[in-house]
C-alpha positions as CSV (number, residue, x, y, z in Angstrom):
1,M,-25.4,15.7,12.8
2,K,-25.1,12.4,13.0
3,N,-27.6,9.7,15.0
4,Y,-25.9,6.8,16.5
5,E,-26.8,3.8,18.9
6,I,-24.9,2.4,21.7
7,M,-25.7,-1.2,23.0
8,F,-23.5,-2.2,26.3
9,I,-23.8,-4.9,28.5
10,V,-22.3,-4.1,32.5
11,R,-21.4,-7.3,34.4
12,P,-24.1,-9.0,36.4
13,T,-21.6,-9.5,39.5
14,L,-22.0,-5.8,40.4
15,S,-24.7,-4.4,43.2
16,E,-27.6,-2.2,41.5
17,E,-25.9,1.0,42.7
18,E,-22.4,0.3,41.1
19,I,-24.5,-0.9,37.6
20,K,-26.1,2.6,37.7
21,K,-22.9,4.4,38.5
22,V,-21.2,2.6,35.3
23,A,-23.7,3.7,33.4
24,A,-23.9,7.3,34.5
25,S,-20.1,7.6,34.2
26,F,-20.7,6.6,30.2
27,E,-23.4,8.9,29.7
28,K,-21.2,11.8,31.3
29,V,-18.1,10.8,29.0
30,L,-20.6,11.1,26.2
31,K,-21.7,14.4,27.1
32,D,-18.4,15.8,28.0
33,N,-17.2,15.0,24.4
34,G,-20.0,16.9,22.5
35,A,-23.2,14.4,22.2
36,K,-26.4,15.6,22.0
37,D,-30.0,14.5,22.8
38,I,-28.7,11.2,24.6
39,N,-31.5,9.1,25.6
40,V,-30.7,6.2,28.3
41,K,-33.0,3.5,28.3
42,E,-32.0,0.5,30.9
43,M,-33.1,-3.1,29.5
44,G,-32.4,-5.0,32.5
45,Q,-30.9,-8.1,33.5
46,R,-31.1,-10.9,30.7
47,E,-29.5,-14.0,29.6
48,L,-26.5,-14.1,26.9
49,A,-27.0,-16.2,24.0
50,Y,-23.3,-17.6,25.2
51,E,-20.5,-16.8,27.8
52,I,-18.8,-13.8,27.6
53,K,-15.7,-13.4,29.6
54,D,-17.3,-16.2,31.9
55,F,-20.8,-14.3,32.2
56,K,-23.9,-16.2,31.5
57,S,-26.2,-12.8,32.2
58,G,-25.7,-9.0,32.0
59,Y,-27.5,-5.9,32.1
60,Y,-28.1,-4.5,29.2
61,Y,-27.9,-0.6,28.4
62,V,-29.1,1.3,25.0
63,I,-28.3,4.7,24.4
64,N,-29.4,7.1,21.3
65,L,-27.8,10.2,21.0
66,T,-26.5,12.7,18.1
67,S,-23.2,14.0,17.6
68,A,-21.8,16.6,15.3
69,D,-18.4,14.4,15.0
70,D,-17.0,11.0,16.3
71,K,-15.1,12.4,18.9
72,A,-17.7,11.2,21.7
73,I,-17.8,7.5,19.9
74,K,-14.2,7.0,19.6
75,E,-13.8,8.1,23.5
76,F,-16.9,6.1,24.4
77,D,-15.4,3.1,22.6
78,R,-11.9,3.5,24.0
79,L,-12.8,3.3,27.5
80,A,-15.5,0.7,27.3
81,L,-12.8,-1.5,26.2
82,I,-10.6,-0.8,29.0
83,S,-13.1,-1.1,31.5
84,N,-13.7,-4.3,33.2
85,D,-17.4,-3.4,34.0
86,I,-18.5,-3.2,30.2
87,V,-18.6,-7.1,29.1
88,R,-19.5,-6.1,25.4
89,H,-20.3,-2.8,23.6
90,L,-22.0,-2.1,19.9
91,V,-22.0,1.2,18.4
92,T,-23.7,1.7,15.5
93,T,-25.0,5.0,13.0
94,V,-28.8,5.0,12.8
95,E,-30.2,6.4,9.7
96,A,-32.7,9.3,9.9
């Protein structure tokens, strides 16, 4: 089992309900693809160091999880790249 950390930024123009739906939908994607021990942490709205896609701030989320293979990570990455609601995301492997 590998440990992963995913950080993603949701665009700030969404309502609070819509932001939570985006985070929940991506958490479901991870669960449906075999990820375990999923811990979602909402970091709140923060200013970006530089403008990304014309946004100066965004809602930060950090997800820690474990997975036997990289199926869940690849699916998250694919959907995050397609999604207009995710401004930026980063997936890292965490050493135990």
